[in-house]
N, C-alpha and C positions, 0 to 999 in steps of 0.2 A: 345539169351544168354542161355546157358544150363549148367546143372550139377554143378560142382565145381565153374565154372566161375560166375554163378548166385549167388551162396552162398557167394562167395568172394565179389561180388559187394554189397550185402546187408550188410554183416558184416563189411566190410572195409569202406563203405561209399563213397569213391571216387576212387575205383580201376577202371582204364580206360584201353581201348584197347591198349594204347601205354605204358602200364606199363612194369615191368621187365619180361624177358623171364623165362620159367621154370628153376628151379634150383636156382634162386635168392631168397634172404631171405625174401622178402615180399610176396611170394606166400604162400597160405594157408598150403600146405603140406611140406614146406621147413623146414629143421632142422637147428639149430644153427651151424655155422662152428666149427668143433672140435678145430681148432687152437685158436679160441676166448676163449673157456673154458680153454685151456691149459695156454694161456698167462694170463688170469684172475687169475688162481690158483697160478702161479708164482708171480704175482704182490701182491696178498694177503699175501703170505709168506714173501715177501720183506717188506711189510708194517708192518707186525707183528714184524719183526726184528728191525724196526726203534727205538722204545723206549728202546730196549735192548742194543743199541750201543751208541757210543758217538764220538765226535771229527771228525777226518778225515774219520773214518769208517762210521759214520752216514751221512756225506756229500756225500760220494761215494754211499751209499745206496739210498740217496735221488735222485741222478742223475740216478741211475739204475732204480728206481721206475718210474721216469718220462719217461724214454725211453721205458720201458715196457708198460706204459699206452698209450703212443703215438702209438706204434706199434699195440696195441690192438684196439684202436679206428679207426685208419686209415685202418688197415687190415680188420676190420669188415665192414667198409664202402665199401671197395673194393670187398670183397668176397660176400657181400649180395646185393650190388647195382651197382657195376661196376666202371670202371675208372673215369667216369664223376663225380660221387658223391665223390669219394675219392679225386680227384683233386680239386674239389670245397672246400672240407673240409680243405685241405692243404693250398689252396690259401687264403681262408677267415680267418681261425683260426690261422694257422702257420704264413703265410705272414702278415696278418693283425695284429696278436698279436705281431710280431716282430716290425712292423712299429709303433704301438702305444706305445710300450715299449721304443723304441729309441726316439720317440718324448717326452715321459715322462721324460726320463733321461736327455735329452738335455734342455728341457724347463720348466719342472715341470707341464705341462698340459697333461692330465686332472686329474692326480692323486695327485699332490703335488710334492715337490722336494725330491728326494731320490737317493741313490747310492747303487750299488751292491758290495759286498765283492768279493774276488777272490776264494771263497770256492766252487762255483758251476761250475767250469770248464771254458773253453774258452769263451771270450766275443767278440762281434762285436758291435761297436758303443756304448760301455758301457753296453751292455745287454748280460748276459750269454745265450749261445745258447739253453740251455734246457728250458728257460722260455716260449717262444712261444710254445714249445712242450707240456708244462703242460696245457696251455689253450686249445690246440687242444684235448688233452686227455679227458678233461671234457666237452668240447663243444658238442661233438657228443652224449654221453649219455644224456646230458641235453636236447638237441634237440629232441631225440627220446622219452624221457619221456613226453615232451610237446605234441608231436604228438599223443602219446598214450592217453593223458588225455583230450585234447580239440580239437575242430574243427579248420580248417585252418582260418587264419586271424590274426588280431592284438592281440587277446588274446593268441594265440599260440606263437607268437613271444615274447610277454611280459613274458609268463611263462618260456619259454626257456632261456631268458635273465636273469630272476630272479634266475632260477635254476642253472645257471652257476655263476653269480656274487655273490650269497650268499655263495658259496663254499669258497670265499675269507675271510669270517668271521672266518673260521678255518685256512686257509692257511697263511694269512699275520701275525697274531699274533704268529703263530708257527715259521715261518721263521725269523721273527724279533727277537724272543727269542733265536734262534740259531745263530744270527749274520750274516745271509746270505744277508740281506740288511738293510739299515738304513735310516730313514726319517730325513731330516734336520729340519723340523718343523712339529711336530706331533699333532698340535692343530687346531681345536678342535678334540677330540677323543671320541669314544663311552665309556660310563662308564665301568670301569674295563678292558679296552683295551688300555692302554697307549702305545705310540710308533707308532701308526698307525692313521693317520688323517681320518676323515670322508670323506674327498675329495677323498681318494683312493677308497672307496667302491662305491661312486657315479660315479667316473670315469669308474670303471669296469662295472657298470650297464649301463652306456651310451654306452660303447663299445660293451657290450653284445647285446644290442638292435640292433646296427648297424650290428654286426656279424650275428645275426640270421635273420635279414631282408634280407641280401645278400645271405645267405646260400641256402635258398629254391629255388629261381630262378636259381642260378648257378648249384645246385646239380641235378635238374631235378625232375620229378613227383614222382619217387620212394622214394625220401627223405620225401615225405608227407604221407607215408603209413607205417604201422608197421606189423609185423608178428612174428611167433614163433622164427625165427632166430635172433630176437632182444633181446631175453632173457639174453644173456651175458651182454648187455649194461644196461639193467634194474638192473641186479645183481651188476654191477660195480657202478652204481649210488647209490643204496641202501647200498652197502657195504661201500662206501665212507662216506655216511651220518652217519650210525650207528657206524662204527668203529672210525670215527673222534670224535663223542660225547664221546665215551668211552675213547679213548686215551687222549683227552684233559682233561677230568674230573678226570681220575685215574692215568695215567702214565706220563703225561707231565707237570703236575702242572699248568694247564691253565683253571681253572674252569669257568672264565668269557667268554672265547672264546667258551667253550663247550656250555654254555647257549645261547650266541648270535648265534652261528652256528646252534645249534639245532632248534632255533626258525626260523632262516632265511631259511635254506634248507628245513625245514618242509613244506614250501609252495608247493614244488614239490614232495618231497620224501614221505610224508605221504599219499597224494592222490594216488601216484603211487603204494605204498605198498598195500593200501586198494583195488585198482582196480585189481591188479594182484592176490591178495588173493581171491577176489570174482570170478574172471575168473577161477582160479584153482578149486574152489568148484563147479562151473557149468560145468567143462569139463567132458565129458563122459569117462568111463574107456577105457583103450587102447583096440583097436580091435572092439569097438562098434561105431555105428553111432550116429547121433543126432536126430534120429526118422524119417528122410527122406532119409536115405541112403547116406547123404553127410557128408564130413568132417567138423568139426568145425574149424574156423579160428579165430585168435585174431581180435578184433575190434580196430579201430583206434580212437574211440570216436567221 
C-alpha cells in the first residue's frame, strides 16, 4: 500500500481495495459535486420562502421543496457512489417509505390512524406521492452523518435511525398545523404537541432502524465511508436542524415543536457540527501537505 492509498486507509478506517474508483466522492481528493451545492442552494431559498407564503402557494412550495430534496440526496448518492448506492437508497427509502405509509393509512400500524388531505398532490393507496420522497431526502444525510460519527455496527444504524426519526418532531407538528394530514386519535401526545400521537414517532423510529439496517448491505461498501464530497449532505442535515428550530420558534408559532425537535435532532446534529468544526480547524491551508507530502482526507470515525 503506498502514498495516498495508505493515508486513506489510516484516516478512513475501512477503505478497502474494492472501494469506489477514482472520481467517486469517498476518495480523499474528490470534490463535492457542483450540482449538489446548486440544488442545496435552491432548496434553502425555497425553505426560506415557506413562512412567507400561505394557502395553495405554501402547499406548492412544500411539494417543490420535497422534490428538490429528493433530487439532491439521490443525485448525490449517484454522483459520489454510483448506481448501486442510488438504487439501494430509492428501493429502501422511497419504496419502503411508500409501503409503510400505505400500510399505516390502511391499518393504522405502526403510526396510528391518520388520513392525508388533498393538498399535497396526487395519491396512491391514500398516500401522497411526495411523502416517500421526503423520507428519502432526509434518510441519506442522516445515514452519512452517522457514518461520519461512529464506527460500523449497531451504534451506526441506531444513530442514523434516530437522526432520521427525530426530524419528525419538527415535521409532523408543522404539517398537521397546515392541515396536510390529520390523526383520528392523537392520544397520548407529547406535552405541547397536540394532534400527533406518540405512536407516530415510535413508528418512524422502528421503520428508521429497519431502513438503515437494509441500506448498508444493499448500497455496498462505499456507503460505509465518507469523504470531502459528502459536505453538501452534512450541510443539508445541519441546515435542516438549525433552520427548523428557528422557523418553528419564530416564524411558524410552534415553540413546543422547536424545543422537542431541537432536543431530538441534537443527538446527531450537534456531534456532527462539532466534528466538522474540529476537522476544519485541523485542515492545513490550501496547497500545503500534512507534513508527510500526503493529502489529508476526512475520517469516517
